[in-house]
C-alpha positions in Angstrom: -2.2 -10.7 -33.5 -3.0 -7.3 -31.5 -0.5 -4.3 -31.5 0.3 -2.2 -28.7 -1.6 1.1 -29.4 0.3 4.2 -30.2 -1.1 6.1 -27.4 0.4 6.6 -24.0 1.9 4.1 -22.6 0.8 2.6 -19.5 2.2 4.1 -16.4 4.4 1.5 -14.5 2.8 -0.2 -11.6 4.1 1.5 -8.3 4.5 -1.5 -5.8 5.3 -0.6 -2.2 8.4 -1.7 -1.0 9.4 -2.2 2.4 11.7 0.7 4.0 13.8 1.1 6.9 13.5 4.2 8.6 16.4 5.7 10.5 17.0 8.9 12.4 20.5 10.3 11.9 21.8 11.2 15.3 25.2 9.9 15.3 26.6 6.6 14.7 25.0 4.6 14.5 22.1 5.5 13.2 18.8 4.7 15.0 16.4 2.5 13.6 12.6 4.2 13.9 10.9 1.2 12.5 9.5 0.1 9.1 7.1 1.4 6.2 5.8 0.4 3.0 5.8 3.0 0.2 6.4 3.0 -3.4 9.4 5.4 -3.2 11.9 7.0 -0.6 10.1 10.3 -0.5 6.9 8.5 0.1 8.2 6.3 2.9 9.7 9.3 4.7 6.4 10.7 4.6 5.0 8.0 5.8 7.3 7.4 8.4 6.4 11.1 9.8 3.0 10.4 10.1 3.1 7.2 11.7 5.9 7.2 14.3 4.8 11.1 15.0 8.0 12.5 14.4 8.6 16.3 15.6 9.2 18.9 12.9 12.7 19.5 14.4 13.8 15.8 13.8 11.9 15.4 10.1 15.0 16.6 8.2 17.2 13.9 9.6 15.4 11.1 8.5 16.7 8.4 6.3 14.9 5.4 4.3 16.7 2.4 3.1 14.6 0.5 0.9 14.7 -3.6 1.8 13.3 -6.0 -0.6 
């Protein structure tokens, strides 16, 4: 029977999740689209690139994880 090594633990697999990206401009927020990313910060960065969000609007984005 093998024992786990005492070295560094293996990093968790960062499986991409689907994120809904919203532009917060009032109520209700506007859905811009969907992206796949491992975390919220990556999802927003990917949305900025994919949807060509102008710098003026980049601070008003919200990512909501789906599934």
